TIMARKE-62512 format. One record per atom (N, C-alpha, C): residue number from 1; chain; atom name; z, y, x. Coordinates in steps of 0.2 Angstrom, whole numbers. Layout:
<atoms>
ATOM/i/ch/at/w/v/u
ATOM/NUM/A/CA/Z/Y/X
...
</atoms>
This chain:
<atoms>
ATOM/i/ch/at/w/v/u
ATOM/1/A/N/-49/-168/58
ATOM/1/A/CA/-57/-170/59
ATOM/1/A/C/-59/-167/66
ATOM/2/A/N/-62/-171/69
ATOM/2/A/CA/-64/-170/77
ATOM/2/A/C/-71/-170/76
ATOM/3/A/N/-75/-163/78
ATOM/3/A/CA/-81/-161/79
ATOM/3/A/C/-83/-160/86
ATOM/4/A/N/-87/-162/88
ATOM/4/A/CA/-91/-162/94
ATOM/4/A/C/-97/-157/95
ATOM/5/A/N/-97/-152/97
ATOM/5/A/CA/-104/-147/97
ATOM/5/A/C/-107/-148/104
ATOM/6/A/N/-115/-149/104
ATOM/6/A/CA/-118/-147/110
ATOM/6/A/C/-125/-144/107
ATOM/7/A/N/-128/-141/113
ATOM/7/A/CA/-134/-138/112
ATOM/7/A/C/-138/-137/118
ATOM/8/A/N/-144/-135/117
ATOM/8/A/CA/-149/-135/122
ATOM/8/A/C/-150/-139/127
ATOM/9/A/N/-151/-146/124
ATOM/9/A/CA/-152/-151/129
ATOM/9/A/C/-159/-152/131
ATOM/10/A/N/-164/-147/127
ATOM/10/A/CA/-171/-147/129
ATOM/10/A/C/-174/-155/133
ATOM/11/A/N/-175/-160/129
ATOM/11/A/CA/-178/-166/130
ATOM/11/A/C/-175/-171/135
ATOM/12/A/N/-168/-169/136
ATOM/12/A/CA/-163/-174/141
ATOM/12/A/C/-159/-178/136
ATOM/13/A/N/-162/-182/133
ATOM/13/A/CA/-158/-185/128
ATOM/13/A/C/-153/-191/131
ATOM/14/A/N/-151/-191/138
ATOM/14/A/CA/-147/-195/141
ATOM/14/A/C/-141/-190/141
ATOM/15/A/N/-141/-183/142
ATOM/15/A/CA/-136/-180/139
ATOM/15/A/C/-131/-180/134
ATOM/16/A/N/-136/-180/128
ATOM/16/A/CA/-133/-181/121
ATOM/16/A/C/-131/-188/120
ATOM/17/A/N/-134/-193/124
ATOM/17/A/CA/-132/-199/123
ATOM/17/A/C/-124/-200/127
ATOM/18/A/N/-124/-197/134
ATOM/18/A/CA/-117/-197/135
ATOM/18/A/C/-113/-193/131
ATOM/19/A/N/-113/-188/129
ATOM/19/A/CA/-108/-186/125
ATOM/19/A/C/-106/-189/118
ATOM/20/A/N/-111/-193/115
ATOM/20/A/CA/-110/-199/109
ATOM/20/A/C/-105/-203/112
ATOM/21/A/N/-106/-206/118
ATOM/21/A/CA/-102/-210/121
ATOM/21/A/C/-95/-209/123
ATOM/22/A/N/-95/-202/127
ATOM/22/A/CA/-89/-201/128
ATOM/22/A/C/-85/-197/124
ATOM/23/A/N/-86/-199/117
ATOM/23/A/CA/-83/-197/111
ATOM/23/A/C/-83/-202/105
ATOM/24/A/N/-81/-206/107
ATOM/24/A/CA/-81/-212/101
ATOM/24/A/C/-76/-211/96
ATOM/25/A/N/-71/-206/96
ATOM/25/A/CA/-66/-204/90
ATOM/25/A/C/-70/-197/86
ATOM/26/A/N/-74/-196/87
ATOM/26/A/CA/-76/-190/83
ATOM/26/A/C/-80/-192/77
ATOM/27/A/N/-78/-187/72
ATOM/27/A/CA/-79/-188/66
ATOM/27/A/C/-86/-185/64
ATOM/28/A/N/-89/-181/69
ATOM/28/A/CA/-95/-178/67
ATOM/28/A/C/-98/-175/73
ATOM/29/A/N/-104/-175/75
ATOM/29/A/CA/-108/-172/80
ATOM/29/A/C/-111/-166/77
ATOM/30/A/N/-113/-160/80
ATOM/30/A/CA/-117/-154/78
ATOM/30/A/C/-122/-152/84
ATOM/31/A/N/-127/-154/85
ATOM/31/A/CA/-133/-151/88
ATOM/31/A/C/-135/-144/87
ATOM/32/A/N/-133/-140/91
ATOM/32/A/CA/-135/-132/88
ATOM/32/A/C/-141/-130/91
ATOM/33/A/N/-147/-134/91
ATOM/33/A/CA/-153/-133/93
ATOM/33/A/C/-155/-133/101
ATOM/34/A/N/-163/-133/100
ATOM/34/A/CA/-166/-135/106
ATOM/34/A/C/-166/-142/108
ATOM/35/A/N/-167/-146/105
ATOM/35/A/CA/-165/-153/107
ATOM/35/A/C/-167/-158/101
ATOM/36/A/N/-171/-155/96
ATOM/36/A/CA/-174/-160/90
ATOM/36/A/C/-174/-168/92
ATOM/37/A/N/-179/-168/96
ATOM/37/A/CA/-182/-174/99
ATOM/37/A/C/-175/-178/101
ATOM/38/A/N/-170/-175/104
ATOM/38/A/CA/-166/-178/107
ATOM/38/A/C/-160/-181/101
ATOM/39/A/N/-159/-177/98
ATOM/39/A/CA/-155/-179/91
ATOM/39/A/C/-158/-185/88
ATOM/40/A/N/-164/-184/87
ATOM/40/A/CA/-169/-190/83
ATOM/40/A/C/-166/-197/87
ATOM/41/A/N/-169/-196/93
ATOM/41/A/CA/-167/-203/98
ATOM/41/A/C/-161/-206/97
ATOM/42/A/N/-156/-201/98
ATOM/42/A/CA/-149/-204/98
ATOM/42/A/C/-146/-206/90
ATOM/43/A/N/-151/-202/85
ATOM/43/A/CA/-147/-204/77
ATOM/43/A/C/-152/-214/76
ATOM/44/A/N/-157/-213/80
ATOM/44/A/CA/-161/-222/80
ATOM/44/A/C/-155/-226/83
ATOM/45/A/N/-152/-224/89
ATOM/45/A/CA/-149/-228/93
ATOM/45/A/C/-141/-230/90
ATOM/46/A/N/-139/-223/86
ATOM/46/A/CA/-133/-224/84
ATOM/46/A/C/-132/-222/77
ATOM/47/A/N/-135/-227/72
ATOM/47/A/CA/-135/-225/65
ATOM/47/A/C/-129/-224/60
ATOM/48/A/N/-124/-225/65
ATOM/48/A/CA/-118/-227/61
ATOM/48/A/C/-115/-220/62
ATOM/49/A/N/-117/-214/68
ATOM/49/A/CA/-112/-209/67
ATOM/49/A/C/-115/-204/63
ATOM/50/A/N/-111/-199/61
ATOM/50/A/CA/-115/-193/60
ATOM/50/A/C/-115/-187/63
ATOM/51/A/N/-123/-185/64
ATOM/51/A/CA/-124/-180/69
ATOM/51/A/C/-128/-175/64
ATOM/52/A/N/-126/-169/65
ATOM/52/A/CA/-130/-163/61
ATOM/52/A/C/-133/-159/66
ATOM/53/A/N/-139/-156/65
ATOM/53/A/CA/-142/-152/71
ATOM/53/A/C/-145/-146/65
ATOM/54/A/N/-146/-141/70
ATOM/54/A/CA/-150/-134/66
ATOM/54/A/C/-155/-134/72
ATOM/55/A/N/-161/-131/69
ATOM/55/A/CA/-167/-129/75
ATOM/55/A/C/-167/-124/79
ATOM/56/A/N/-170/-126/85
ATOM/56/A/CA/-169/-120/89
ATOM/56/A/C/-175/-116/90
ATOM/57/A/N/-176/-112/94
ATOM/57/A/CA/-183/-109/96
ATOM/57/A/C/-187/-112/100
ATOM/58/A/N/-185/-117/102
ATOM/58/A/CA/-190/-122/106
ATOM/58/A/C/-191/-129/103
ATOM/59/A/N/-188/-130/98
ATOM/59/A/CA/-190/-135/95
ATOM/59/A/C/-197/-136/91
ATOM/60/A/N/-201/-140/93
ATOM/60/A/CA/-207/-140/92
ATOM/60/A/C/-209/-143/84
ATOM/61/A/N/-205/-146/81
ATOM/61/A/CA/-207/-148/75
ATOM/61/A/C/-203/-145/69
ATOM/62/A/N/-196/-144/71
ATOM/62/A/CA/-194/-139/67
ATOM/62/A/C/-192/-143/60
ATOM/63/A/N/-189/-149/61
ATOM/63/A/CA/-189/-152/56
ATOM/63/A/C/-181/-150/51
ATOM/64/A/N/-177/-148/56
ATOM/64/A/CA/-170/-146/52
ATOM/64/A/C/-169/-139/50
ATOM/65/A/N/-164/-138/49
ATOM/65/A/CA/-163/-131/45
ATOM/65/A/C/-161/-127/51
ATOM/66/A/N/-163/-120/48
ATOM/66/A/CA/-159/-115/53
ATOM/66/A/C/-153/-114/53
ATOM/67/A/N/-149/-114/48
ATOM/67/A/CA/-141/-114/47
ATOM/67/A/C/-138/-119/44
ATOM/68/A/N/-133/-120/46
ATOM/68/A/CA/-129/-125/44
ATOM/68/A/C/-122/-123/41
ATOM/69/A/N/-121/-124/34
ATOM/69/A/CA/-115/-123/33
ATOM/69/A/C/-111/-129/30
ATOM/70/A/N/-105/-130/32
ATOM/70/A/CA/-101/-136/31
ATOM/70/A/C/-93/-135/29
ATOM/71/A/N/-91/-138/25
ATOM/71/A/CA/-85/-138/23
ATOM/71/A/C/-81/-142/26
ATOM/72/A/N/-75/-140/30
ATOM/72/A/CA/-71/-144/35
ATOM/72/A/C/-66/-145/32
ATOM/73/A/N/-61/-148/36
ATOM/73/A/CA/-54/-153/32
ATOM/73/A/C/-50/-145/33
ATOM/74/A/N/-45/-146/28
ATOM/74/A/CA/-38/-140/29
ATOM/74/A/C/-42/-133/25
ATOM/75/A/N/-47/-135/21
ATOM/75/A/CA/-51/-128/18
ATOM/75/A/C/-55/-124/22
ATOM/76/A/N/-57/-126/29
ATOM/76/A/CA/-60/-121/34
ATOM/76/A/C/-67/-122/33
ATOM/77/A/N/-71/-119/35
ATOM/77/A/CA/-78/-119/34
ATOM/77/A/C/-83/-116/40
ATOM/78/A/N/-87/-120/41
ATOM/78/A/CA/-93/-120/47
ATOM/78/A/C/-98/-117/46
ATOM/79/A/N/-100/-111/50
ATOM/79/A/CA/-107/-107/49
ATOM/79/A/C/-109/-110/57
ATOM/80/A/N/-115/-113/56
ATOM/80/A/CA/-118/-115/63
ATOM/80/A/C/-126/-112/63
ATOM/81/A/N/-127/-110/68
ATOM/81/A/CA/-135/-108/68
ATOM/81/A/C/-138/-109/77
ATOM/82/A/N/-143/-109/78
ATOM/82/A/CA/-145/-109/86
ATOM/82/A/C/-143/-101/88
ATOM/83/A/N/-144/-96/86
ATOM/83/A/CA/-142/-92/88
ATOM/83/A/C/-147/-85/89
ATOM/84/A/N/-153/-87/90
ATOM/84/A/CA/-159/-82/93
ATOM/84/A/C/-161/-80/88
ATOM/85/A/N/-160/-81/81
ATOM/85/A/CA/-162/-75/76
ATOM/85/A/C/-157/-69/75
ATOM/86/A/N/-151/-71/78
ATOM/86/A/CA/-145/-68/77
ATOM/86/A/C/-144/-62/83
ATOM/87/A/N/-148/-62/89
ATOM/87/A/CA/-147/-59/94
ATOM/87/A/C/-142/-60/99
ATOM/88/A/N/-139/-66/99
ATOM/88/A/CA/-134/-68/103
ATOM/88/A/C/-134/-68/111
ATOM/89/A/N/-141/-66/114
ATOM/89/A/CA/-141/-67/120
ATOM/89/A/C/-139/-58/121
ATOM/90/A/N/-139/-54/118
ATOM/90/A/CA/-136/-48/118
ATOM/90/A/C/-129/-47/116
ATOM/91/A/N/-127/-49/110
ATOM/91/A/CA/-121/-49/107
ATOM/91/A/C/-120/-54/102
ATOM/92/A/N/-113/-56/101
ATOM/92/A/CA/-113/-60/96
ATOM/92/A/C/-111/-60/89
ATOM/93/A/N/-110/-51/89
ATOM/93/A/CA/-109/-47/82
ATOM/93/A/C/-112/-48/76
ATOM/94/A/N/-119/-50/77
ATOM/94/A/CA/-122/-50/70
ATOM/94/A/C/-121/-59/69
ATOM/95/A/N/-120/-63/72
ATOM/95/A/CA/-119/-69/71
ATOM/95/A/C/-112/-71/68
ATOM/96/A/N/-107/-67/70
ATOM/96/A/CA/-100/-67/68
ATOM/96/A/C/-99/-62/61
ATOM/97/A/N/-103/-59/61
ATOM/97/A/CA/-104/-55/53
ATOM/97/A/C/-107/-58/49
ATOM/98/A/N/-114/-63/51
ATOM/98/A/CA/-115/-67/46
ATOM/98/A/C/-110/-73/44
ATOM/99/A/N/-108/-76/49
ATOM/99/A/CA/-102/-81/46
ATOM/99/A/C/-96/-78/43
ATOM/100/A/N/-94/-72/44
ATOM/100/A/CA/-89/-70/39
ATOM/100/A/C/-92/-69/32
ATOM/101/A/N/-98/-66/32
ATOM/101/A/CA/-102/-67/26
ATOM/101/A/C/-102/-73/21
ATOM/102/A/N/-102/-78/25
ATOM/102/A/CA/-102/-84/22
ATOM/102/A/C/-95/-88/21
ATOM/103/A/N/-89/-84/23
ATOM/103/A/CA/-83/-88/21
ATOM/103/A/C/-81/-91/27
ATOM/104/A/N/-85/-91/33
ATOM/104/A/CA/-83/-97/38
ATOM/104/A/C/-76/-95/41
ATOM/105/A/N/-73/-99/44
ATOM/105/A/CA/-67/-98/49
ATOM/105/A/C/-68/-101/56
ATOM/106/A/N/-75/-104/56
ATOM/106/A/CA/-78/-107/64
ATOM/106/A/C/-85/-106/63
ATOM/107/A/N/-87/-102/68
ATOM/107/A/CA/-94/-100/68
ATOM/107/A/C/-96/-104/75
ATOM/108/A/N/-102/-108/76
ATOM/108/A/CA/-105/-110/83
ATOM/108/A/C/-111/-109/84
ATOM/109/A/N/-114/-107/90
ATOM/109/A/CA/-121/-106/91
ATOM/109/A/C/-122/-110/98
ATOM/110/A/N/-128/-109/99
ATOM/110/A/CA/-130/-111/106
ATOM/110/A/C/-135/-104/109
ATOM/111/A/N/-141/-107/112
ATOM/111/A/CA/-147/-102/114
ATOM/111/A/C/-145/-99/120
ATOM/112/A/N/-139/-97/122
ATOM/112/A/CA/-138/-93/128
ATOM/112/A/C/-137/-97/133
ATOM/113/A/N/-135/-103/133
ATOM/113/A/CA/-134/-109/138
ATOM/113/A/C/-127/-107/141
ATOM/114/A/N/-123/-102/140
ATOM/114/A/CA/-118/-101/143
ATOM/114/A/C/-111/-103/138
ATOM/115/A/N/-107/-106/140
ATOM/115/A/CA/-101/-108/135
ATOM/115/A/C/-96/-101/134
ATOM/116/A/N/-93/-102/127
ATOM/116/A/CA/-90/-97/125
ATOM/116/A/C/-84/-99/119
ATOM/117/A/N/-78/-97/120
ATOM/117/A/CA/-75/-99/114
ATOM/117/A/C/-70/-93/114
ATOM/118/A/N/-69/-90/109
ATOM/118/A/CA/-65/-85/106
ATOM/118/A/C/-62/-86/99
ATOM/119/A/N/-57/-81/98
ATOM/119/A/CA/-55/-81/92
ATOM/119/A/C/-53/-74/90
ATOM/120/A/N/-56/-71/84
ATOM/120/A/CA/-55/-65/83
ATOM/120/A/C/-54/-64/75
ATOM/121/A/N/-49/-60/73
ATOM/121/A/CA/-48/-60/66
ATOM/121/A/C/-49/-64/61
ATOM/122/A/N/-45/-69/62
ATOM/122/A/CA/-49/-76/57
ATOM/122/A/C/-53/-80/59
ATOM/123/A/N/-57/-79/64
ATOM/123/A/CA/-64/-81/66
ATOM/123/A/C/-64/-85/73
ATOM/124/A/N/-66/-92/73
ATOM/124/A/CA/-66/-96/79
ATOM/124/A/C/-73/-95/81
ATOM/125/A/N/-75/-92/87
ATOM/125/A/CA/-81/-92/89
ATOM/125/A/C/-83/-96/95
ATOM/126/A/N/-88/-102/94
ATOM/126/A/CA/-89/-107/99
ATOM/126/A/C/-97/-107/102
ATOM/127/A/N/-98/-107/106
ATOM/127/A/CA/-104/-109/111
ATOM/127/A/C/-102/-113/117
ATOM/128/A/N/-106/-120/114
ATOM/128/A/CA/-104/-127/119
ATOM/128/A/C/-109/-125/125
ATOM/129/A/N/-112/-120/127
ATOM/129/A/CA/-115/-120/133
ATOM/129/A/C/-122/-125/132
ATOM/130/A/N/-125/-126/138
ATOM/130/A/CA/-131/-131/136
ATOM/130/A/C/-128/-138/140
ATOM/131/A/N/-130/-143/137
ATOM/131/A/CA/-127/-149/140
ATOM/131/A/C/-133/-152/146
ATOM/132/A/N/-139/-148/147
ATOM/132/A/CA/-144/-152/152
ATOM/132/A/C/-145/-146/156
ATOM/133/A/N/-146/-140/155
ATOM/133/A/CA/-148/-136/159
ATOM/133/A/C/-145/-129/159
ATOM/134/A/N/-138/-128/162
ATOM/134/A/CA/-135/-123/161
ATOM/134/A/C/-136/-118/167
ATOM/135/A/N/-136/-110/165
ATOM/135/A/CA/-138/-106/170
ATOM/135/A/C/-132/-104/178
ATOM/136/A/N/-135/-102/183
ATOM/136/A/CA/-131/-99/187
ATOM/136/A/C/-128/-104/191
ATOM/137/A/N/-129/-111/190
ATOM/137/A/CA/-127/-116/193
ATOM/137/A/C/-121/-118/191
ATOM/138/A/N/-119/-117/185
ATOM/138/A/CA/-113/-121/180
ATOM/138/A/C/-115/-127/179
ATOM/139/A/N/-109/-131/178
ATOM/139/A/CA/-110/-138/176
ATOM/139/A/C/-113/-138/168
ATOM/140/A/N/-116/-144/167
ATOM/140/A/CA/-117/-145/159
ATOM/140/A/C/-112/-145/156
ATOM/141/A/N/-110/-142/149
ATOM/141/A/CA/-106/-142/144
ATOM/141/A/C/-108/-144/138
ATOM/142/A/N/-102/-144/135
ATOM/142/A/CA/-100/-146/127
ATOM/142/A/C/-94/-144/125
ATOM/143/A/N/-93/-144/119
ATOM/143/A/CA/-87/-142/114
ATOM/143/A/C/-84/-147/109
ATOM/144/A/N/-76/-146/109
ATOM/144/A/CA/-73/-150/105
ATOM/144/A/C/-70/-145/100
ATOM/145/A/N/-69/-148/94
ATOM/145/A/CA/-65/-144/89
ATOM/145/A/C/-60/-149/85
ATOM/146/A/N/-54/-148/84
ATOM/146/A/CA/-50/-152/81
ATOM/146/A/C/-48/-146/75
ATOM/147/A/N/-50/-149/68
ATOM/147/A/CA/-50/-145/62
ATOM/147/A/C/-44/-148/58
ATOM/148/A/N/-39/-145/56
ATOM/148/A/CA/-34/-147/51
ATOM/148/A/C/-32/-142/47
ATOM/149/A/N/-27/-143/43
ATOM/149/A/CA/-24/-138/38
ATOM/149/A/C/-21/-133/42
ATOM/150/A/N/-17/-136/47
ATOM/150/A/CA/-13/-131/52
ATOM/150/A/C/-18/-126/56
ATOM/151/A/N/-25/-129/57
ATOM/151/A/CA/-28/-123/61
ATOM/151/A/C/-35/-127/65
ATOM/152/A/N/-36/-124/69
ATOM/152/A/CA/-43/-125/71
ATOM/152/A/C/-41/-125/79
ATOM/153/A/N/-41/-130/83
ATOM/153/A/CA/-42/-130/91
ATOM/153/A/C/-47/-131/95
ATOM/154/A/N/-50/-128/98
ATOM/154/A/CA/-57/-129/102
ATOM/154/A/C/-55/-129/109
ATOM/155/A/N/-60/-134/113
ATOM/155/A/CA/-62/-133/118
ATOM/155/A/C/-66/-134/122
ATOM/156/A/N/-70/-133/128
ATOM/156/A/CA/-76/-134/131
ATOM/156/A/C/-73/-140/135
ATOM/157/A/N/-80/-143/137
ATOM/157/A/CA/-79/-149/142
ATOM/157/A/C/-85/-149/146
ATOM/158/A/N/-84/-149/153
ATOM/158/A/CA/-89/-150/158
ATOM/158/A/C/-92/-156/159
ATOM/159/A/N/-98/-159/159
ATOM/159/A/CA/-99/-164/161
ATOM/159/A/C/-101/-165/169
</atoms>
């Protein structure tokens, strides 16, 4: 199962559209917040793709859920949230603990605009960064995960 994660597009629908176009083999796209309108626009343009999203602190309509729990291939489970309610700008400890409480093997979040991928004690931690407005002169980014019974492989991609 190939999953593409993106976050913090902040009204830059073209960034979301490019990620979708660049990943035609993805089984699922997950937007991790602060881009609700961008997700809605891309859903209208590509009704055949599976794109899930969570709400971020800057999503004005807040029509999505704050947390996404999803069963993945190979018995893996995803816990996804924007991250602002878990204090991720200070530490990812709270969101990692919440993911573990929910039996997740993969936790994904945004909000910081900074990409991160780590593995600790059976839990993959993934932040795709911002696909439109990264900090400190970094390039926009997103992430991919291949999930199988054998395990999870993650990778960051710069636009």
